[in-house]
C-alpha positions, -999 to 999 in steps of 0.1 A, spaced: -90 -204 237 -95 -214 199 -97 -176 190 -64 -170 205 -54 -196 183 -71 -183 150 -58 -147 157 -26 -161 159 -30 -187 128 -44 -153 107 -18 -131 120 12 -154 107 -8 -160 76 -7 -122 70 29 -119 79 39 -147 52 22 -130 24 36 -97 33 70 -117 32 61 -130 -3 50 -97 -16 82 -82 -5 101 -111 -18 81 -106 -52 85 -64 -46 128 -70 -47 124 -90 -76 94 -72 -96 83 -92 -122 84 -77 -160 52 -54 -163 53 -38 -127 57 -8 -107 63 1 -70 54 30 -50 77 36 -18 61 60 0 75 76 33 59 91 57 70 128 65 37 143 77 43 135 114 11 117 115 9 84 130 -6 60 108 -13 23 109 -13 13 74 -13 29 38 -40 16 13 -40 16 -24 -72 6 -42 -64 2 -84 -90 7 -109 -90 3 -148 -115 28 -152 -146 21 -131 -136 -14 -129 -120 -25 -94 -90 -47 -96 -75 -49 -61 -65 -37 -30 -26 -34 -13 -20 -25 19 13 -17 34 30 -9 69 68 -2 71 87 -41 68 112 -46 97 140 -24 90 125 -3 64 111 32 70 89 32 41 55 15 28 58 -6 -3 31 -10 -26 39 -29 -55 15 -36 -86 11 -59 -115 -13 -52 -144 -27 -78 -159 -14 -67 -193 5 -36 -203 -21 -21 -218 -40 -15 -187 -15 7 -170 -28 34 -195 -62 36 -178 -50 26 -144 -63 50 -118 -51 44 -81 -70 60 -51 -49 60 -18 -61 63 17 -47 58 53 -59 40 82 -52 49 120 -58 26 148 -46 17 183 -39 -18 170 -5 -27 156 -1 -19 117 -1 -58 111 -34 -65 132 -48 -36 118 -41 -48 81 -54 -80 91 -87 -65 102 -90 -48 69 -88 -80 55 -113 -92 73 -137 -65 59 -131 -41 93 -111 -11 82 -95 11 106 -105 50 107 -95 54 72 -89 88 54 -85 98 16 -52 108 4 -47 133 -28 -21 119 -49 1 132 -78 -15 122 -115 7 94 -121 8 70 -150 30 43 -137 52 27 -163 64 -8 -159 94 -13 -144 97 18 -123 99 26 -88 83 57 -77 92 73 -47 69 94 -29 62 112 3 33 114 26 35 152 37 10 173 53 -5 205 32 -31 227 41 -42 203 68 -47 173 52 -19 146 41 -10 145 5 15 123 -12 42 142 -36 63 125 -61 102 129 -52 117 109 -77 118 78 -97 141 51 -109 139 25 -136 
């Protein structure tokens, strides 16, 4: 009974964290940028994971699954300073799991990632205040991120 309660409690915390990040993404902070990633690959994935580095220094991770009513993965990022954007490196991967996307992300946050696969993406130097639209597509048997547009 205690393990079931704890799992539900952690899932509730995760949902609240995701809701807060959505509100923050809609009201983008100064210095932030946002990736919107559509899965056009035909491959069913549980989540999209982006790891952020300044040079070789790890700065954090964002794991995303589509929010209710949306069909894209939302990846907002706010650097500590605008100067960091010129050295920002982003590594993306996708996770495949039998769990629901929310539960797969919860497991990832607990240090138990799903089966993950790296995704090649465009060489991008994100700018503050921009929204980048990307598409996850199958190319030569691998999933890749392709830039399809951007807006201020």
